[in-house]
Steps between C-alpha positions, in 0.01 A plus 500: 500500500742291293354157414629221725558171320629249755592429860844658470353812342244531779760455772724761338209743474403444864859568610509822297169618645617427855835670446340822387290537815627744770826362638422600857211254527543141614495228236150368570348847474682556170363171372145610590547830318649328196210256491247783488699658217520176303137390529158668484485526877411773748702344782683196629611343825726224632426305817670209670300233679540200727319168475249601772394810305710766667552775246729799487505779247859534379457762231244683291511737206320779686317572829158415355623158386657440840162564665327260261768236554477532877121467493548128432714474812248688714194316366660157468373436147570592140682387187836501678388222735333302224802515267736401781285208616419366153854564368360647178405847373167654590389717208195718565420718198194657664452507876127557454478140372650355820230313699418662834587177676859495372636824651205656685714768664793545262316539167274792601784664694738510203225613263463801727871561438430517123653157431303328224726204420772311685751235394693303763809292416655258751871539564648154534792275419395137488338422835632819660237772512619854559192713452290669234534784248178696437409719204213749536305673224256789519303364204355161419646260249737201485872505439592395147719199436803722448424694818464176697841387378647830614331464839651152544842642415456765768394231748820306422699819557335551839583142600864555405506822703351334807741209480790745467380663821519175698839585643358817652178379652299209364417195713301197390228332700436126514259494205731636234364854519722798562483805719680821412611671819408855410495740791131561559417131450737410783296732721180330388640155580601626846148634552353165395713325760392740773129461418548122487643502851241743637203296374647150502410449133691380195722733297245482216215601731711787633536633146123471449443709814743767381341509155150527643598783733671694219197457277248597768698808604584599139871504581809373322604159625860612555381782730296255709802267520717786618249583777509138615881481497527829690235376748243769425252231397438168674262211443497350851347793689186703482593666170423183298 
């Protein structure tokens, strides 16, 4: 790869890498693919989050990365949550070194998916938090200083893309976070509301119940949400 000397060079390189990805893919997916091409990464993912921890996978470089990204949503823990909450990157060069108490479910689950290292970068503009960009590696080792600079440039590009999408589906909550109204997330939010009404619990507790059910039944969260919305699954009867 041609040496990159400054911010402008990095931004120009990122744009070139994105532009040469398949034109039929949406922008966020092309960014994920370009990121994997630019860095020593086996996969990447982009998620948006709200202040109460609601997470939605917007894009991933490949199906395996999408599964790993969604594991955080199902399990309710992982670098995505930590980076979003702390507003700073979470850089894990070797997942074996992560204490069991930090991510007791997530760490062993992603190791089974052949992920050895993960780097999470918050997507934010000032006080406004949009989500997190994750980089996955199938071998251990840190990102170099140059690679970290490139990752930050990609994160800035994702923020710009999300902000550009505001006119077609982003709404802010009261804590400065942002929610991207992607199709399957809308269905999840509807399912949360239905479970909340059925059980008389908070919206956050409703999400916990959905996550727990998906994990226990080894199902994708979006499939469980669809069953709730289409009234094949209820929480106020004998089936829960």
